[in-house]
PyMOL commands that place a pseudoatom at each C-alpha (Angstrom):
pseudoatom trace, name=CA, resn=UNK, resi=1, chain=A, elem=C, hetatm=0, pos=[-3.451, -7.266, -12.729]
pseudoatom trace, name=CA, resn=UNK, resi=2, chain=A, elem=C, hetatm=0, pos=[-1.118, -8.555, -9.835]
pseudoatom trace, name=CA, resn=UNK, resi=3, chain=A, elem=C, hetatm=0, pos=[-1.010, -7.509, -6.004]
pseudoatom trace, name=CA, resn=UNK, resi=4, chain=A, elem=C, hetatm=0, pos=[2.212, -6.095, -4.555]
pseudoatom trace, name=CA, resn=UNK, resi=5, chain=A, elem=C, hetatm=0, pos=[2.655, -5.619, -0.914]
pseudoatom trace, name=CA, resn=UNK, resi=6, chain=A, elem=C, hetatm=0, pos=[4.248, -2.650, 0.430]
pseudoatom trace, name=CA, resn=UNK, resi=7, chain=A, elem=C, hetatm=0, pos=[5.604, -2.421, 3.835]
pseudoatom trace, name=CA, resn=UNK, resi=8, chain=A, elem=C, hetatm=0, pos=[5.962, 0.886, 5.048]
pseudoatom trace, name=CA, resn=UNK, resi=9, chain=A, elem=C, hetatm=0, pos=[8.557, 1.053, 7.952]
pseudoatom trace, name=CA, resn=UNK, resi=10, chain=A, elem=C, hetatm=0, pos=[8.110, 4.350, 10.045]
pseudoatom trace, name=CA, resn=UNK, resi=11, chain=A, elem=C, hetatm=0, pos=[11.109, 6.635, 10.443]
pseudoatom trace, name=CA, resn=UNK, resi=12, chain=A, elem=C, hetatm=0, pos=[9.477, 9.620, 11.978]
pseudoatom trace, name=CA, resn=UNK, resi=13, chain=A, elem=C, hetatm=0, pos=[6.075, 9.807, 13.664]
pseudoatom trace, name=CA, resn=UNK, resi=14, chain=A, elem=C, hetatm=0, pos=[3.578, 11.550, 11.501]
pseudoatom trace, name=CA, resn=UNK, resi=15, chain=A, elem=C, hetatm=0, pos=[1.447, 14.298, 12.677]
pseudoatom trace, name=CA, resn=UNK, resi=16, chain=A, elem=C, hetatm=0, pos=[-2.242, 13.904, 12.496]
pseudoatom trace, name=CA, resn=UNK, resi=17, chain=A, elem=C, hetatm=0, pos=[-2.360, 16.114, 9.406]
pseudoatom trace, name=CA, resn=UNK, resi=18, chain=A, elem=C, hetatm=0, pos=[0.476, 14.333, 7.686]
pseudoatom trace, name=CA, resn=UNK, resi=19, chain=A, elem=C, hetatm=0, pos=[-1.781, 11.085, 8.294]
pseudoatom trace, name=CA, resn=UNK, resi=20, chain=A, elem=C, hetatm=0, pos=[-4.529, 12.556, 6.534]
pseudoatom trace, name=CA, resn=UNK, resi=21, chain=A, elem=C, hetatm=0, pos=[-2.338, 13.437, 3.466]
pseudoatom trace, name=CA, resn=UNK, resi=22, chain=A, elem=C, hetatm=0, pos=[-1.465, 9.902, 3.593]
pseudoatom trace, name=CA, resn=UNK, resi=23, chain=A, elem=C, hetatm=0, pos=[-4.737, 8.582, 3.662]
pseudoatom trace, name=CA, resn=UNK, resi=24, chain=A, elem=C, hetatm=0, pos=[-6.014, 11.171, 1.136]
pseudoatom trace, name=CA, resn=UNK, resi=25, chain=A, elem=C, hetatm=0, pos=[-3.584, 9.806, -1.196]
pseudoatom trace, name=CA, resn=UNK, resi=26, chain=A, elem=C, hetatm=0, pos=[-4.465, 6.210, -0.670]
pseudoatom trace, name=CA, resn=UNK, resi=27, chain=A, elem=C, hetatm=0, pos=[-8.234, 6.895, -1.088]
pseudoatom trace, name=CA, resn=UNK, resi=28, chain=A, elem=C, hetatm=0, pos=[-7.397, 8.747, -4.255]
pseudoatom trace, name=CA, resn=UNK, resi=29, chain=A, elem=C, hetatm=0, pos=[-6.067, 5.101, -5.695]
pseudoatom trace, name=CA, resn=UNK, resi=30, chain=A, elem=C, hetatm=0, pos=[-9.621, 3.933, -6.119]
pseudoatom trace, name=CA, resn=UNK, resi=31, chain=A, elem=C, hetatm=0, pos=[-9.318, 0.481, -7.414]
pseudoatom trace, name=CA, resn=UNK, resi=32, chain=A, elem=C, hetatm=0, pos=[-5.784, 0.157, -7.585]
pseudoatom trace, name=CA, resn=UNK, resi=33, chain=A, elem=C, hetatm=0, pos=[-5.815, -0.146, -3.545]
pseudoatom trace, name=CA, resn=UNK, resi=34, chain=A, elem=C, hetatm=0, pos=[-6.765, -3.656, -2.620]
pseudoatom trace, name=CA, resn=UNK, resi=35, chain=A, elem=C, hetatm=0, pos=[-6.191, -3.127, 1.253]
pseudoatom trace, name=CA, resn=UNK, resi=36, chain=A, elem=C, hetatm=0, pos=[-4.230, -1.033, 3.559]
pseudoatom trace, name=CA, resn=UNK, resi=37, chain=A, elem=C, hetatm=0, pos=[-3.549, -0.253, 7.418]
pseudoatom trace, name=CA, resn=UNK, resi=38, chain=A, elem=C, hetatm=0, pos=[-1.267, 0.244, 10.141]
pseudoatom trace, name=CA, resn=UNK, resi=39, chain=A, elem=C, hetatm=0, pos=[0.755, -2.244, 12.051]
pseudoatom trace, name=CA, resn=UNK, resi=40, chain=A, elem=C, hetatm=0, pos=[-0.585, -2.324, 15.856]
pseudoatom trace, name=CA, resn=UNK, resi=41, chain=A, elem=C, hetatm=0, pos=[2.847, -2.027, 17.088]
pseudoatom trace, name=CA, resn=UNK, resi=42, chain=A, elem=C, hetatm=0, pos=[3.144, 1.554, 15.601]
pseudoatom trace, name=CA, resn=UNK, resi=43, chain=A, elem=C, hetatm=0, pos=[6.284, 0.498, 13.309]
pseudoatom trace, name=CA, resn=UNK, resi=44, chain=A, elem=C, hetatm=0, pos=[4.529, 1.387, 10.182]
pseudoatom trace, name=CA, resn=UNK, resi=45, chain=A, elem=C, hetatm=0, pos=[1.803, -0.240, 7.921]
pseudoatom trace, name=CA, resn=UNK, resi=46, chain=A, elem=C, hetatm=0, pos=[1.099, -2.314, 4.940]
pseudoatom trace, name=CA, resn=UNK, resi=47, chain=A, elem=C, hetatm=0, pos=[-0.515, -1.395, 1.742]
pseudoatom trace, name=CA, resn=UNK, resi=48, chain=A, elem=C, hetatm=0, pos=[-1.654, -3.742, -0.960]
pseudoatom trace, name=CA, resn=UNK, resi=49, chain=A, elem=C, hetatm=0, pos=[-1.913, -2.473, -4.569]
pseudoatom trace, name=CA, resn=UNK, resi=50, chain=A, elem=C, hetatm=0, pos=[-3.680, -4.003, -7.489]
pseudoatom trace, name=CA, resn=UNK, resi=51, chain=A, elem=C, hetatm=0, pos=[-1.316, -3.093, -10.253]
pseudoatom trace, name=CA, resn=UNK, resi=52, chain=A, elem=C, hetatm=0, pos=[0.023, -4.432, -13.747]
pseudoatom trace, name=CA, resn=UNK, resi=53, chain=A, elem=C, hetatm=0, pos=[3.928, -3.961, -12.589]
pseudoatom trace, name=CA, resn=UNK, resi=54, chain=A, elem=C, hetatm=0, pos=[6.326, -3.107, -9.787]
pseudoatom trace, name=CA, resn=UNK, resi=55, chain=A, elem=C, hetatm=0, pos=[7.334, -0.037, -11.556]
pseudoatom trace, name=CA, resn=UNK, resi=56, chain=A, elem=C, hetatm=0, pos=[3.354, 1.062, -11.146]
pseudoatom trace, name=CA, resn=UNK, resi=57, chain=A, elem=C, hetatm=0, pos=[3.412, 0.340, -7.651]
pseudoatom trace, name=CA, resn=UNK, resi=58, chain=A, elem=C, hetatm=0, pos=[6.933, 2.069, -7.106]
pseudoatom trace, name=CA, resn=UNK, resi=59, chain=A, elem=C, hetatm=0, pos=[5.224, 5.226, -8.914]
pseudoatom trace, name=CA, resn=UNK, resi=60, chain=A, elem=C, hetatm=0, pos=[2.466, 5.097, -6.571]
pseudoatom trace, name=CA, resn=UNK, resi=61, chain=A, elem=C, hetatm=0, pos=[4.353, 4.952, -3.751]
pseudoatom trace, name=CA, resn=UNK, resi=62, chain=A, elem=C, hetatm=0, pos=[6.824, 7.634, -4.786]
pseudoatom trace, name=CA, resn=UNK, resi=63, chain=A, elem=C, hetatm=0, pos=[3.590, 10.149, -4.618]
pseudoatom trace, name=CA, resn=UNK, resi=64, chain=A, elem=C, hetatm=0, pos=[2.748, 9.022, -1.161]
pseudoatom trace, name=CA, resn=UNK, resi=65, chain=A, elem=C, hetatm=0, pos=[3.337, 11.886, 1.476]
pseudoatom trace, name=CA, resn=UNK, resi=66, chain=A, elem=C, hetatm=0, pos=[5.013, 9.543, 3.772]
pseudoatom trace, name=CA, resn=UNK, resi=67, chain=A, elem=C, hetatm=0, pos=[7.775, 8.716, 1.463]
pseudoatom trace, name=CA, resn=UNK, resi=68, chain=A, elem=C, hetatm=0, pos=[7.798, 12.278, 0.004]
pseudoatom trace, name=CA, resn=UNK, resi=69, chain=A, elem=C, hetatm=0, pos=[8.250, 13.541, 3.788]
pseudoatom trace, name=CA, resn=UNK, resi=70, chain=A, elem=C, hetatm=0, pos=[10.707, 10.885, 4.491]
pseudoatom trace, name=CA, resn=UNK, resi=71, chain=A, elem=C, hetatm=0, pos=[8.440, 9.674, 7.285]
pseudoatom trace, name=CA, resn=UNK, resi=72, chain=A, elem=C, hetatm=0, pos=[8.842, 6.280, 6.164]
pseudoatom trace, name=CA, resn=UNK, resi=73, chain=A, elem=C, hetatm=0, pos=[10.873, 3.905, 4.007]
pseudoatom trace, name=CA, resn=UNK, resi=74, chain=A, elem=C, hetatm=0, pos=[9.325, 1.109, 2.017]
pseudoatom trace, name=CA, resn=UNK, resi=75, chain=A, elem=C, hetatm=0, pos=[9.870, -2.418, 0.377]
pseudoatom trace, name=CA, resn=UNK, resi=76, chain=A, elem=C, hetatm=0, pos=[7.534, -3.890, -2.211]
pseudoatom trace, name=CA, resn=UNK, resi=77, chain=A, elem=C, hetatm=0, pos=[7.268, -7.620, -2.992]
pseudoatom trace, name=CA, resn=UNK, resi=78, chain=A, elem=C, hetatm=0, pos=[4.949, -9.168, -5.476]
pseudoatom trace, name=CA, resn=UNK, resi=79, chain=A, elem=C, hetatm=0, pos=[2.242, -11.173, -3.525]
pseudoatom trace, name=CA, resn=UNK, resi=80, chain=A, elem=C, hetatm=0, pos=[0.316, -14.257, -4.634]
pseudoatom trace, name=CA, resn=UNK, resi=81, chain=A, elem=C, hetatm=0, pos=[-3.232, -14.396, -2.782]
pseudoatom trace, name=CA, resn=UNK, resi=82, chain=A, elem=C, hetatm=0, pos=[-3.825, -18.283, -2.072]
pseudoatom trace, name=CA, resn=UNK, resi=83, chain=A, elem=C, hetatm=0, pos=[-6.170, -18.294, 0.913]
pseudoatom trace, name=CA, resn=UNK, resi=84, chain=A, elem=C, hetatm=0, pos=[-8.722, -18.320, 1.401]
pseudoatom trace, name=CA, resn=UNK, resi=85, chain=A, elem=C, hetatm=0, pos=[-9.450, -20.328, -1.746]
pseudoatom trace, name=CA, resn=UNK, resi=86, chain=A, elem=C, hetatm=0, pos=[-11.678, -18.295, -4.163]
pseudoatom trace, name=CA, resn=UNK, resi=87, chain=A, elem=C, hetatm=0, pos=[-12.730, -18.915, -7.365]
pseudoatom trace, name=CA, resn=UNK, resi=88, chain=A, elem=C, hetatm=0, pos=[-11.484, -16.642, -10.582]
pseudoatom trace, name=CA, resn=UNK, resi=89, chain=A, elem=C, hetatm=0, pos=[-14.972, -15.152, -10.859]
pseudoatom trace, name=CA, resn=UNK, resi=90, chain=A, elem=C, hetatm=0, pos=[-14.642, -13.984, -7.200]
pseudoatom trace, name=CA, resn=UNK, resi=91, chain=A, elem=C, hetatm=0, pos=[-11.080, -12.957, -7.590]
pseudoatom trace, name=CA, resn=UNK, resi=92, chain=A, elem=C, hetatm=0, pos=[-10.524, -9.377, -6.612]
pseudoatom trace, name=CA, resn=UNK, resi=93, chain=A, elem=C, hetatm=0, pos=[-7.758, -9.248, -9.235]
pseudoatom trace, name=CA, resn=UNK, resi=94, chain=A, elem=C, hetatm=0, pos=[-9.763, -11.225, -12.142]
for i in range(1, 94): cmd.bond("trace and resi %d" % i, "trace and resi %d" % (i + 1))
show_as sticks, trace
zoom trace
């Protein structure tokens, strides 16, 4: 497995209902979701996915309600977790 960061850039402010739909989508990813959260300046947020390929990360993001409803755009980058130093046994990506 690899880690992919997804930077979401807000285009339109979501309603509370739209935020709940987005959060439900993320929760449904189970072990594929490494971490996620909003930026404190309100400009968007970041999602870190634990998947095999960038194509898989794209497929996941294209099903996100924020993307479907054109509330956000996104950029995906493969990411290497290097700090804190952790042993292979303790690594979240195996």
